[in-house]
N, C-alpha and C positions, 0 to 999 in steps of 0.2 A: 584330540589329535586333529591336525589340519592337513588338507591337501589343497594347494593354491593354484588357481588358473587365472592368469591375467585376461581381461577382456571378456567377451561373450563365450559361452560354452556351446559349441556346435557338435554335430554328429561325429565329425572327424576328430575333434578333440577328445571325445568320449572313449573311442575304442579303435583308434587307427594307427597307433604307434606304441613303442615301448614307454614313451613318456605320457601316454594318455591317462585321463583321470580314472578310468575304471581300473587300470593296472595299479595305479597308486593306491586306490581304495583296497584292492585285493592284497597288496603288500602290507598295508596297515593291519588288515584283519588276520592274515596268514603268517606274517613274519614279525612285525613290530610288537603287536599286543602279546602274542604267546612268548616271545623270546627276548625282547629288548626292554621291557618295562622295568624300572627299578623295583626292588623288592617291596618298598613301602607302598607302591601303587598297584601291586600285582592283583589284589583282590578288589580294587575299587571299580565302580562303574565307569564306562568310557563313552564319550560322545565323539563321533567322527564327523567333523565339519568339512563340507566342500565349500571352499571360498572362491567366489567368482567376482571378478572386477566389474562385469557387466550383467548380462541376463542369460538364463538358460533357455535354449530353444525348446519348442513344444515336443519335437520328436525325441530329444534327449531326455526330457522330463519323464516320458513314459518309461524309458529304459532305467533311469535313475530311481524312479518309484519302485519298479520291479526289483531292482538290485537291493534297495533298502528293505523291502518286504521279505526278501529271501534271507538276508543276513542279520536282520534285527533279532535280538533275543533279550533275555532278562538283564544282561550286563551291557550290551552294546546298543547304542541309539545313534541315529543319523540326524544331521541338521544341515540346512542350506543357508549360507550367508552370501547373498547376491549384492550387487552394487548399491541398490536402494537401501538395504539393511546396513551395509557398511557406512553409507552416508549418514544414516540416522544415528549409528553408534558414535561416529566421529563428532556429530553435532550434539550429542547428549551430554557432553562434558567439556571441560577446558583442557585440551590436549597440547596446548602450546603451539609454537610455530613449526614444529618438526615435520608436520605433514604438508607443509607448503613449500614449493620449490624456492630456491634461493633468491631468484629475481623478484619474488613477491614479498619477501620477508620484511624488507625495509619499510614500505608504506603500511604494511599490516602492523608492525611493531609501533610505528609512529601513531597510527590510529588508536591502538590499544593504550599507548602511553598517555594520550590526550583525551581519554573518555570523560574526564571532568571538564573539558572545554569542548562542547559539542561542535561548534563551528569549525575548529581546527581538526578535530577527529573526523568530521564528515569530509573535509577537504582531502585528507590522506586516504580515506576509504574510497572516495571517488577516483583518486589516482590508482589505487589498487584495482578497482573494478574496471577501469579503462585498460590497464595492462592485461588483465585476464581476458577481456573481450577482444582486444586486438590480437592476442596470441591464438585465438580460436579460428583456424583457417581451414578446417575440414570437419567431417561429421564426428570423428573421434574427439577432435579438439573442442567441439561444441559441448559434448557430453562431459568432458573433463572440466571445461570452464564452468559449467553449471554446478558441478559438485564443488569446485573451488570457491565460487562466490557464496554458495550456501554455507559452507563450512566456515569461511572467514566471517560472514555476518553472525554466525552462531558464536564464534569466539568473542566478538565484540559484546554480544549479549551476555556471555558468561562473565566477562570482566566487569561489565556494567552492574551485574547483580552483586558481584563482590564489592564494587565501589559504592553501591547504593544510589546510582545516578543512571536512570534509564534513557535519558534524552538521546545520547549518542547511539544506543542500541536501536531506538526507533528510527533514527535517521539512516543508520546502516541498513536496516531491513527494508526501508523505502527505496534506497539506492539499489539494493540487490534485486528488488522486484523489477525496477525499470531496466536494469542491466540484463536480467534473465529474459525479459521479454524481447530486448534487442537481439539477444543470442537466439531465442526461439524463432525469430523472424528470418534468421539466416538458414535455418534447417530446410532442406529440400526434399529428402526422402521421407516417405510415410513413417517408417519405424523410428527414424531420428526425430521427426516432428512429435510423435507420440511420447518419446522419452523426454524431450524438452518440455512438453506440456506437463508431464508428471513432475519434472523438476520445478517448474513454475508453480504448480499447485502446492508442492511441499514448501516453497518459499512463502506462499500466501499463508499457509498454516503456521509457519514460523513467525510471520509478521503478526498474526493474531495472538500468538502466544506471548510475543514481546509486548504487544499493546496491553494484553491482559495483566501481565506482571506489573507494568507501569501503572495501569489504572487502579488495580486492586491494592497495590502497595502505597501509591502516592496520592491518588485522587479520592478513592472511595472513603478512606477514613476521615477526610476533612470536609466532605461535601454535604453534610447534613445541616450545617448552620447557614443562615443567610449571609450573603456577601463574603463567603469564605475565600473567594479567589483573590480579592484585594489583600486580605491578611496573609494568604499563602505566598503571594508574589512579593510582598514586603516592599513595595515601591510607593513613593509619594505621587508619582505621575500615573494618571489613569491610562496613559498610552501603553504602559507595560502590561497592565491587566488586560487591556483590550487585545493586544497582539498575542499574548499567551493564551487568553481565553478563546479567541476565535480559532487559533491553531488547534486547540484542544477539541473544540466543537467539530471542526473538519475531520480530525483524526478519528473521533468517536463515530461520526456518521459513516466515514469510509470503511471503518472496521465492520460496521453493520452491513454495508454493501458487499464486502468481501465474504462475510458469513453467508449471505444469500447466494453469492457466486459459487462457493464451495458446494452448497446444496444442489444448485443447478448443474454443476459438473459431475454430480454423483459421488463426490468424495465423502468420506466419513466425517461427520460433524460431532462425533462423540467427544465430550469434554469441552465443547464450545457452547456458550449460551446463544439464544436465538437473536435474530436481527432486531426484533422489537425491543429487546432489553437495551441494546445500544442506542436506539432512538429515545427510549425513556431516559437514559442517562444524559444524552445530549440536551433534551428538553429540561431536565432538572438543572443542569449546569446553567443553561440560558436563563431559566426562570429565577434562580436564586441569586444571580449576580447582576446588580444594576449597571455595572460598568459595561455589560454586554448588550444592553437594550438597543443601542444603535452603534454600528461599526464606525470606527474613527477614520478608516480608509476604504476607498472603493475596492481595492484588491481583496478585501475580506469577503466580498460577495461570493467567492468560490466556496468558502466554508458555509455560508448561509444556504447556498444552493445545494450543497451536499446533504445538509439536514433535511431540506425540503424533498430532495430526491429520495432519501431513505424513507421518509414519511409516505411518499407515493408508492415506493416499492413494497412497503409493509401494509399498504392500504389502511393507513392509520386514520382513525376518526377522532382521535384525542383532541379536544377543544383547546388544550393548553397551548399548542403551537399556533393556532389561530389567534389566541389572546396575546401571545408574544408578538406576533406580527402587527396586531392592532396597536400595541404599546410602542412598537418601533415607529409606526407611522406618526403617532402622537408626539414622540420624542423628536422625530425629524422636523415636525412642524415647529416645535419650540426652538430647535437648533437653528433653523433657517430664519425665524423671526428675530431671534437675538444674535444671529450670526456667530454662534459659539459651538465648537465641536461638531460641526456638520461633516459628513463624509467628504474627504478630500481626495484628489487625484495624486497627491504626493505619495512617494514610497519610501524615501529615506527617513531614518529614525529622527534625525535632527529636525527635519521639516515637520514631522508629525508631532514631536515634542513641543514645538513652538507654535503649532496651529491652534487658533488663528492668530496671525501676526497683526491683523488689523480688521476693522469692520467696513472699510471703504469698498466701494463698488469694484474698483480695479482688482484688489486682492481677492474679493469674493468671487469674481468671474474667473480668475485664474486658478484659485484653489478648488473651486467646485465646478470646473468647466465641463465635466462629463460624469455620467453615472451609469453603471451596469446594474447597480443595486435596485434602483427604482423600477426598471422594467421587470426584473426578477420578482420583486414583491407584487407588482401588478399582475403578473402571470399567476402567482400563487393565489392571490385574492380572487382572480377570475376562476381558477380551477376549483377553489373551495366554496365558491358562491358567496364570498364576503363582499356584497355589493356596497354596503355602507363604508367599509374600509377602503375599497377601491375608489369610491366617490370622494372620500376625504383626501386620499393621496393625490388624486387628479387635481383637486382644488388647491392643495398645497403647492404643487409644482407650478400650476398656472399663475398663482398669486405671488409666491415668494421665490421661485426658482425658474423663471421663464426662459432664461438663456442657457440652461443646462442642456448638454447634448446627451440625449437618452440613447444608449447603445446596447446591443447584444453582440457577442463574439462568435465568429464562425471560423472553422478551419479552412486553410487553403492548401495548395500543393506543397508548400514548404513546412506544413505543420507536423507531418510525420517525423521528420528529423528534428524539428524544433522542440517538440514535446519530449522526445527521448533524450535529447541533449540538454533539456531544461533551459531553453532560450525563450525570451518573451517577445521577440521582434518578428512574429509571423502571424498568420491568420488575417482576418479582415473584420471590420466593424459593420454592423447593420444598424443604421440610424432609425430610430422610432420617431415618427412624426407625432408631435403632441396634438396638433389640431385643436379640437375643443375638449380634449381630455384623453385619458388612458384606456377608455373602454374598448378601443379598437386595437389594442396592443397584440392580442392573440391573432387577429385577422392579418395584421401586418407581418407577424412572425410566420404565419402559414404561407404567406405570399413569398417571403424571403427564402423559406426552406425549399420551395419548389425549384428554385434556381441554383441551389447549392448541392453539388454532387461530391465535393471533396471529402465531406464528412464520412460518407460510407466507404471511402477508400482508405481511411485510417486503419492500420493493422489492428489497433485496439478495438475497433468496432467490427471489422470483418472477422476478427478472431474472438469476438464475444468476451472481451475483458474490459468492459466499460468502467468498472471501479478504478482500473489503472489510469484511465483518462482523467477521472475526477482527481486522483492522487497527483498526477502530473500538473494539472491546472492549479491546484491549491498550493503545491510546492513552488511553482513559478510565480504565482500571484495573478494568474489569469482567471477570468470568470469561466464558469462551465459553458461549454458550447451550447448554442441555441437549441440544437436538436435534442440535447440531453435534458434540458430543463423545460422542453415544450409541454410536458405533461405533469409538471410538479403539482 
């Protein structure tokens, strides 16, 4: 038996009118159950559910608990279904588009229809997320929008499970995280902020569940053999294996960062594996696939940095990551000496597929004109005490890549909107002076950090959701901010 109250349940809604919730409950107990039940249900147990679109105030909860205690018996039980539980129930299965308002159905249907084409499905889901975000113009609208975006992302997940292709679900959950944080930043009142934070946390939990489904169903069964990635991708070009592999590394590392974040937030982590296991999986992937020894493009440094960041967060002392970095440095040396497959600044697939087009100095300087990967690796070597590897890297750069522009990325005043809108034309570069080597990279970084205050103004930093910052950077193709990688 249900009695339904839209929105929050306040004291006046409980017992201040003939339409109050208490009167409805009494009518169920005193009139409906004794007199109106069909004969076939007359002796069955009854659960009386109070259904609330929002939350129950604390003062009402005391009265509701007392009411339930007084009227509960061997046959009659009471249950509370609040907004959070309703959202969870809606998200637990594939309920179709009937719970979504008409204006949102078209992009949702298109996104679902194209789950086998992730790029197109993601475009339609972004359109959907934008419509939901733009319609949220007050506190109630923010809460409603948070529920809608979570439910829509879960629908994509449900359809992807049926289709056996989880890529679209992963992208939808990433978009929903970014959209929910944009909505949470609009909340002004304390209670609304708290509810939006809860919605965001639920979205993080959903993202981890989507990633786990993807990883356990698609990756885990094939990752025991060497060089499994190239066979799984099924492409003759190593570029495809590199692009997919480094995206997987970044996602695996960021999932581990989210797992730690949930624990720091005090959320239940029952059913989720610990962050160290995500790091172990990332290292296994990296270690077993030669195509991932050296990134093909500099924009992949965000994924490399995410793994290093997770390693630092887990206080990992596993020597395998250090060995991988040492092998990366050796491969970089070979690539630069032979001028083949060295990390390039190009981002388009066609340029990457044809790289290198030549070995002449002009092309070499244009294709390898800048690097955020080298300073990142130098910082890691410095932090882990890998003096020999740092010395080798420094010698390689001075001898074979002297004209490369060594850079770190920092946020500026436009980065808040740029990151949330997934734009790459914001922020500023910090040039690392090579001088006589890379041993001073940490000192130069510290000096640059002292003059940069825009980073701390980012909502993702002031709001303590740094994994979202890493997610945004890897999706855009930006390196992780200098402040974030300072202690890798």
